[in-house]
N, C-alpha and C positions, 0 to 999 in steps of 0.2 A: 816471721816466714810465718813459723811456727802458730802466732795466734790466727792468721786468714785461713788457714789449711784448719783449723777445728772448730770456727764458724763458717766454712764451707760443709765439712762433716759433717757440723751443727744442724744445719740447716736441710741436706736431705735428709737424718731421721727424724726431726720435726716432722715431715711434709706428711698431708693427710691424706688417706687409706683411698680417695676420690681420685691420686694426682696418678694412682697408679696404672702402667700399659697394659697392664699381665693379663685383663678381659681383652683389647681391643685388637682388631687388624688394621692396616693400614694403605686402602687402596690408590695406587697410582696412575695415573690416563683416562680416569673416568669422564667425560668430555660433560661443560659446565654446559647447563641451558641457559638460553637467552632468557627465558619470562620466567622471572620470580616470582608467581604464583605455584610453583612448585616447589615444594621441601626437599633439603639436599638427603632427607629419609627416604622421600621417594623416587629420586635420582637414582639413589643408591640401591632399593630392590627391583628397581626397572633394570640395571644393568644387574642383579643376581639373576633375577629370570629372563637377561636373555642370555648372557653368559655362560652359567650354570646349570640353574633349572631344567631350561629347554633342550640345551646341550645333551644329545641321548649319547655320546661317548666318556662323557660326563657325568651324569648322572644317568647311569646305568641301573640300579636297582631302582630308581626311579623313589628315589626317597629321601631327595632334597625336594621342599614347601616351602619357596620364599615369601609368603605372607603367613607365617609361621613362627616364624622366627623374631623372637620381641630383641628389640636394641634397646638399651638404658639411653642410649645419647648417640646420632650420625651427625659433624660437623664435618664443615669443608675447614684445614688449617690457610689461618688467613699469606694472600701474596708475599713477596717480598716486593725488592724492587722492582722486578719484571715479572712480576706476576701477571701483568696485561699481554703475553708473548707465550705462558705457560695456562696446565692447567695444575688449579692446585689438588689436591690428595683430599682423601676422605679419609678420619678416626670415625669405624663403628667401636661402639662399643657395645658388648652383648653382654645378656641379661646372663642366658645356660652358657658354660661350659661346652654343653653337646654340640650345640651350635658353632658356638668357633670354631669348636676340632671340624665340625663337618665342611664346613665354607676353608678352614681353612686344606685342608688335604683334597679338598675340590680345585683350589688354587693352582695347588703344586702341579696336576692336571695340564690348565689349561695355561699355565707359565711355558710348556712341553711347546702348545701349541702357540706364543710368542704373542701375549696378551701378560699387558705389565701388570700385577698381582704378587705385593709381598705380607 
């Protein structure tokens, strides 16, 4: 028992820093595109533009410009056994913490409008 606990703690401690979810935001209920020509980042940018940048109550100071936001990585989580019936979540890793915080705060306002955003 103690040995297995030690192994788990060792594995957690030895994780590379790239596995950190600290700079990430998870977006749920973003519809999947039918065409394969559009990348996940393009889909994500369109979602942010339509729900945050172009929404006047959320972007009151007009300081959110989606095209200026830099992402290190944007991907959809792989689906489970029921993936065909559900939309997969999008995980976006931001390069700048300021961009992440700006979108996160806008997400709080967006949540009040009943759009799923965590």
